[in-house]
C-alpha positions in Angstrom: -14.0 15.4 -27.5 -16.1 18.5 -27.9 -17.8 20.4 -25.1 -21.5 19.7 -25.8 -22.7 22.5 -23.5 -20.6 25.0 -25.6 -22.0 23.6 -28.8 -25.6 23.9 -27.6 -24.9 27.5 -26.6 -23.6 28.3 -30.1 -26.7 26.7 -31.6 -28.9 29.0 -29.5 -26.8 32.1 -29.9 -26.5 31.9 -33.7 -29.8 30.4 -34.4 -28.2 27.4 -36.2 -30.3 24.8 -38.0 -29.6 21.9 -40.3 -28.4 23.3 -43.7 -30.0 20.4 -45.4 -33.6 20.3 -44.1 -33.6 23.3 -41.7 -34.4 21.0 -38.8 -33.2 21.5 -35.2 -29.6 20.7 -34.4 -28.4 19.0 -31.3 -24.8 18.7 -30.0 -22.8 15.5 -29.9 -19.3 14.6 -28.9 -18.2 14.9 -32.6 -20.2 18.1 -33.5 -23.8 18.6 -34.5 -26.6 16.2 -35.5 -29.9 17.1 -37.1 -32.8 15.9 -35.0 -35.0 15.6 -38.1 -32.9 14.1 -40.9 -30.0 12.7 -38.8 -27.3 14.5 -40.8 -24.0 14.8 -39.0 -21.7 17.8 -39.1 -18.2 18.0 -37.6 -15.9 20.8 -36.7 -13.0 21.8 -38.9 -10.1 23.6 -37.3 -12.3 24.6 -34.4 -15.2 25.9 -36.5 -18.6 24.3 -37.1 -18.5 22.8 -40.6 -22.0 23.1 -41.9 -21.2 23.1 -45.5 -23.9 21.5 -47.6 -23.0 21.2 -51.2 -19.8 22.3 -52.9 -16.8 24.1 -51.3 -15.0 27.0 -53.0 -11.4 26.2 -53.7 -10.1 29.8 -53.6 -6.4 30.8 -53.3 -5.0 30.5 -49.8 -1.6 32.1 -50.1 -0.9 33.9 -46.9 0.4 37.1 -48.6 -2.9 37.3 -50.5 -4.9 36.7 -47.3 -2.9 39.4 -45.4 -3.8 41.8 -48.1 -7.4 40.8 -48.1 -7.5 41.3 -44.3 -6.3 44.8 -44.8 -8.6 45.7 -47.6 -11.6 44.1 -45.8 -10.8 46.2 -42.8 -10.8 49.3 -45.0 -14.1 48.4 -46.7 -15.8 47.7 -43.4 -14.6 50.8 -41.6 -15.2 53.2 -44.5 -18.3 51.7 -46.3 -20.2 49.0 -44.4 -20.2 50.6 -41.0 -21.3 54.0 -42.2 -24.0 52.5 -44.4 -25.4 50.3 -41.6 -25.4 53.2 -39.1 -27.3 55.2 -41.7 -29.9 52.4 -42.0 -30.2 52.1 -38.2 -29.2 55.5 -36.7 -30.8 54.7 -33.4 -30.5 50.9 -33.4 -33.6 48.8 -33.1 -36.6 48.8 -30.8 -35.7 47.6 -27.3 -32.1 48.4 -27.7 -31.5 45.3 -29.9 -28.4 45.4 -32.1 -29.1 45.0 -35.9 -28.3 41.4 -36.8 -26.2 41.1 -39.9 -25.1 38.1 -42.0 -22.0 38.4 -44.0 -22.4 35.8 -46.8 -19.0 34.9 -48.1 -17.2 36.7 -45.3 -13.7 35.5 -46.5 -11.1 36.3 -43.8 -13.9 37.3 -41.3 -12.4 40.7 -40.6 -15.8 42.4 -41.3 -17.4 40.2 -38.6 -14.9 41.3 -36.0 -15.2 45.0 -36.8 -19.0 45.1 -37.1 -19.2 43.2 -33.8 -17.0 45.7 -32.1 -19.0 48.5 -33.7 -22.3 47.4 -32.1 -23.8 45.1 -34.7 -24.8 41.5 -34.0 -22.7 40.2 -36.9 -22.3 36.6 -38.1 -20.2 35.4 -41.1 -20.2 32.3 -43.3 -17.8 31.1 -45.9 -17.2 27.8 -47.8 -13.6 28.5 -49.0 -10.0 28.4 -48.0 -10.1 31.9 -46.5 -11.4 30.3 -43.3 -7.7 29.3 -42.8 -7.1 32.7 -41.1 -10.2 32.6 -38.9 -8.2 31.7 -35.9 -6.7 35.2 -36.1 -10.2 36.8 -35.4 -11.3 38.0 -32.1 -14.9 36.8 -32.4 -14.3 33.3 -33.7 -17.7 32.2 -32.2 -19.4 34.3 -34.8 -18.0 32.4 -37.8 -19.5 29.3 -39.4 -18.4 27.3 -42.4 -21.4 27.1 -44.7 -22.5 27.4 -48.3 -24.7 30.4 -49.2 -27.1 28.2 -51.1 -27.7 26.2 -47.9 -27.7 28.6 -45.0 -27.7 27.0 -41.5 -29.9 29.6 -39.9 -33.6 30.0 -38.9 -36.1 31.7 -41.1 -36.6 35.5 -40.5 -33.6 35.8 -38.2 -31.4 38.6 -39.7 -32.0 42.3 -40.3 -29.6 42.4 -43.2 -27.8 39.8 -45.4 -24.9 41.3 -47.4 -22.1 40.1 -49.6 -19.2 41.5 -51.6 -18.5 40.0 -55.0 -20.0 36.6 -54.2 -22.7 36.1 -56.8 -20.3 36.1 -59.8 -18.6 33.0 -58.3 -21.9 31.1 -57.9 -22.7 28.8 -60.8 -19.3 28.9 -62.3 -16.7 26.2 -63.1 -14.2 26.3 -60.2 -12.6 29.7 -59.6 -13.1 30.9 -63.2 -15.4 33.1 -65.2 -16.9 30.2 -67.1 -20.5 29.8 -66.2 -22.2 26.4 -65.7 -25.4 25.6 -67.7 -27.5 26.0 -64.5 -25.9 29.2 -63.4 -29.2 31.0 -63.1 -30.8 28.3 -61.0 -27.8 28.2 -58.7 -27.9 32.0 -58.2 -31.7 31.8 -57.6 -31.1 29.2 -54.9 -28.7 31.5 -53.1 -31.0 34.5 -53.4 -33.9 32.4 -51.9 -31.7 31.4 -49.0 -30.6 34.9 -48.3 -34.2 36.1 -48.3 -35.4 33.2 -46.3 -33.2 34.0 -43.3 -34.1 37.7 -43.5 -36.8 39.4 -41.4 -39.7 41.1 -43.2 -38.5 44.5 -44.2 -34.9 43.4 -43.9 -32.2 44.5 -46.3 -30.3 42.6 -49.0 -27.1 44.3 -50.1 -24.9 42.8 -52.8 -21.9 44.1 -54.7 -19.8 43.1 -57.7 -18.4 44.4 -61.0 -21.1 45.7 -63.3 -21.9 43.5 -66.2 -22.7 46.5 -68.5 -19.2 48.0 -68.0 -16.9 46.7 -70.8 -14.1 45.8 -68.5 -13.8 43.7 -65.3 -11.4 45.6 -63.1 -11.6 43.1 -60.3 -11.0 39.6 -61.6 -8.3 38.1 -63.7 -5.4 40.4 -62.7 -2.2 39.5 -60.8 -0.9 41.8 -58.0 0.7 44.9 -59.6 -1.1 44.3 -63.0 -3.5 47.0 -64.0 -4.7 45.9 -67.4 -8.4 45.0 -66.9 -10.1 41.9 -68.2 -12.4 42.5 -71.2 -15.9 41.8 -70.2 -18.4 41.2 -73.1 -21.9 42.2 -71.8 -23.2 38.9 -73.2 -21.2 37.0 -70.5 -23.3 35.8 -67.6 -20.3 35.7 -65.2 -21.0 39.3 -63.9 -24.4 40.7 -63.0 -26.2 44.0 -63.6 -28.6 45.9 -61.4 -31.4 44.3 -63.4 -30.0 40.8 -63.0 -29.9 41.3 -59.2 -33.4 42.7 -59.2 -34.8 39.7 -61.1 -33.0 37.2 -58.8 -34.3 38.7 -55.6 -37.7 39.6 -56.9 -38.4 35.9 -57.4 -37.2 35.3 -53.9 -39.5 38.0 -52.3 -37.8 41.4 -52.5 -38.9 44.7 -53.8 -37.2 46.9 -56.4 -33.4 47.2 -56.5 -31.6 50.4 -55.7 -28.1 51.1 -57.0 -26.2 52.7 -54.1 -23.3 55.1 -54.0 -19.9 53.4 -54.4 -17.5 56.0 -53.1 -15.3 54.6 -50.3 -16.2 51.0 -51.2 -12.7 50.5 -52.5 -9.7 51.6 -50.5 -7.2 51.2 -53.4 -4.9 49.7 -50.8 -2.5 48.1 -53.3 -2.5 50.7 -56.0 -1.8 53.7 -53.8 1.8 52.3 -53.1 3.0 52.7 -56.7 3.0 55.6 -59.3 1.6 53.2 -61.9 -1.2 52.2 -59.6 -2.1 55.7 -58.7 -2.2 56.8 -62.3 -4.4 53.8 -63.4 -6.6 54.2 -60.3 -7.4 57.9 -60.9 -10.2 57.3 -63.5 -11.8 54.7 -61.3 -11.7 57.0 -58.3 -13.2 59.8 -60.3 -16.1 57.6 -61.6 -16.8 56.3 -58.1 -16.9 59.9 -56.9 -19.1 61.0 -59.8 -21.8 58.3 -59.6 -22.0 58.8 -55.8 -23.0 62.4 -56.1 -26.7 63.3 -55.3 -28.7 63.3 -58.6 -26.3 60.9 -60.3 -28.1 57.8 -59.3 -29.1 57.2 -63.0 -25.4 56.5 -63.8 -24.8 53.8 -61.1 -26.2 50.9 -63.1 -25.1 52.2 -66.5 -22.0 51.2 -68.6 -20.2 54.2 -67.1 -19.8 52.6 -63.7 -17.5 49.6 -63.2 -18.8 48.6 -59.7 -22.2 48.0 -58.3 -23.6 48.1 -54.8 -27.3 47.1 -54.9 -29.8 47.2 -52.1 -33.3 45.6 -51.9 -35.8 44.9 -49.1 -37.8 41.8 -48.2 -41.4 42.5 -48.9 -43.1 39.6 -47.1 
């Protein structure tokens, strides 16, 4: 039996709505029920399960998840937090904390660290990485949900961001094979991310660059440093232009390719000579394209990794 008072508090605190019709949710002894379409949503392992649509069957090996917790902490401390502090150096009017939505938050480490750092952070995920959410400090900020069906009110976040999520939307399982409706699926997710964003709010997305001839992120086992060949004709990865097109249709302005230095911590590679040697060219490129005046290289075939920012115009 669930505590309905606690459930109602979570609805109010997170601005939760029905992911199917965006109607108001109410608490029940089993979880949540939409007061409009009468859809029922239970809790899974103590977390609200508001997944509408497919789930992502990602690897759930604990060794991998421990590594991801470590790398996500490095990313949040050295890239996300400095970037968000630059966007809001004095916070928001009235002392309000910037409200951030981590789409595909994985292990949820970023939500913890951003919350501790003074940001009103919330995370969603629809995969097996939620298995480690009980390790988090701010478990009340984590919701099981699909990015194409977000369970939040319109105009409720100052920023929605994700790390390498879009390449996994519109594909067959956890592969690089795209489905026939890949563009439509990605458009649906872009629309949802913009819908929950306040006017003038930021979209920030990251992933390997489609124009770079090799994918240095996917298709490699731990300790393996040979990259996967990536033909630019493949629709698995995205370019700056691809992101701009997706989010322009959803209501955002032009895309800006951001510096990428400190995005990767090279956590695993720094522990072996082979990793250090193979990582040096990538480190150099990340440093180079992040220098002032080098913005024109960030979306080019020179750069293997993208961080792209846009703003909601309406």
